[in-house]
N, C-alpha and C positions, 0 to 999 in steps of 0.2 A: 063954497062948501068943499070943493076938491082940496083946497089948501088946508082946511081944517082937518080933513081926513088924513092927509099926508103928515101933518104935524103930530096928530094923535097916534099915528102908527109908527112914528119915528123915522119916516122916510125923508123928512126935510131937515137933514143934518146941518146943512150950511146956514140955516136960519136959526138953529139953536144957539143960545148964548154960550159963551166960553165957559161960564160957571157950570152950566148943565153938562157940557161935554166933559169937563174935568171930573165932576162928581159922579158921572156914569162911566164906569170902566169899560162898558161895552163899546164906547165910541173909539177906543184905542184898539189897534190890532192885537191879536194874541201875542205875537212876537215882541211888540213894543211893551205890552204889559209885563211879559216875562223878563225882558231885558231890564226894565226899571225896577222890577221886584229884586232881581239879582244885584243890581247896582246898590239899591238901598240896603239890602240885607248884608252884603259884603261890606259896605261902608259902615254899617252898624257894628259888625264884628271887628273891623279895623279900629273904630273908635274905642270899643271896649278894651281891646288889646293895648292900644296906645295909652288909654287911661290907666291900665294896670302898670305899665312901664313908668308912667309919670308919678305913680304913687310913691316911688322911692326918692323923688326929689326932696332935698332938705327944706326948701322954702316953698310954700303953697302947693306942695305935692298932693295933699289930701283934697284940696279944692279942685285941682285939675283932674285928679282921679274921679271925683264925684261927678264933675261935669261931663267928662268924656265917657265914663261908664254909663251914665244916665242917658246921654245923647245916643250912645250906641244901642241901648235897649229900646229907646224911642224909635230910632231908625229901623231896627229890626221889626218892631211892632207895626210901624207904618208901612213897611214893605208889602205887607199883605193887602194894603189898600189898592195897590196896582193890580192885584189879581182879581179882586172882587168889587172894588170901588169903595170909596170912603163911607158912603151912607150905609151900604150893606155891611161893611166892616163894623161900624158903630152899632148897628142893630144886633149883630152877632155878639159883639163884646158885652152888651148889656142884656143878653138873654138870661133867663133864670139859672141855667146850668153853669154859666161862667161869670155871673154878676159879682159874686164874692171875690173871685180871683182877679177880675178886672179892677175892682175897688182896691184890693191889696196892692196890685201892681202900681196903680196911680198914686196911692198913698206912699208907697216906698220911693217912687220917683221924687215926690215932694219932700219927704222926710230926709232923704239922702242929701238933697241940696240944702235944706234947712240946717242939718247937722254940720255940714261943711262950712257954710257961709255965715249963718246967723248965730248958731249956738257954739261954733268953734270946738266941736267935740269929735276928734278924729276916730276914736273907738266907736262912737255911735254912727258916724258916717260909714265906717266899714261894716258894721252890723246891718245897716239899712241896705248896703250894696249886696250883702249876702242874702238878705231877705228879698231884694229885687230879683236876684238870680232864682231863688226858690219859688217866688210867686210867678215869675215869667215862665218857669218850667211847668208849674201847676196849671197856669193859664193855657200854655201850649198843648198840654196833655188833654185839655178839654175838647180839642178838635179831633182827637183820635178815639174812635169808639172803644169803650171799655178800658182805656189806658189808665185812667185814674183808679178804677177798681183794681186793676192788676198791681199798681204801685202800692195801694193801701194793703192789699193782701200780702204782697212781698214784704213790706215793712212790718206788718203785724206778725208775720211768721219769723222775722228776724228778732223781734222783741220777745217772743215766747219761747 
């Protein structure tokens, strides 16, 4: 009975499976979570910048750009898993307030790679990369209270 109480209260860390420890960010120290967040986020930025540089290669430049830019955005998105844990991240991604933005981001990832590799449409791949940027920005703004409302208000004032 004592063992069950320790497991349910989370005190029996060494008997937790590796999967459980990885999926629960609280098993990592705050400094470790912060370190891996920074590594993943900076790695994502480097991939995106590298992809932009590879865009200008004469042969297969668009494919390399699409892969590195998409991987960079995926790494940046995944970096927050280290701060809150993958399961909590997935729950937050699919909350009603950011469901549409999440779907747009994921579709842009897929369509960017499809346009570059299967459809062989450079212009379409570039368009989907731009849409990736915009949808990732909109998704990121959903975590800042009233940020989306401010952007909408600012854009509507520019249009009128």
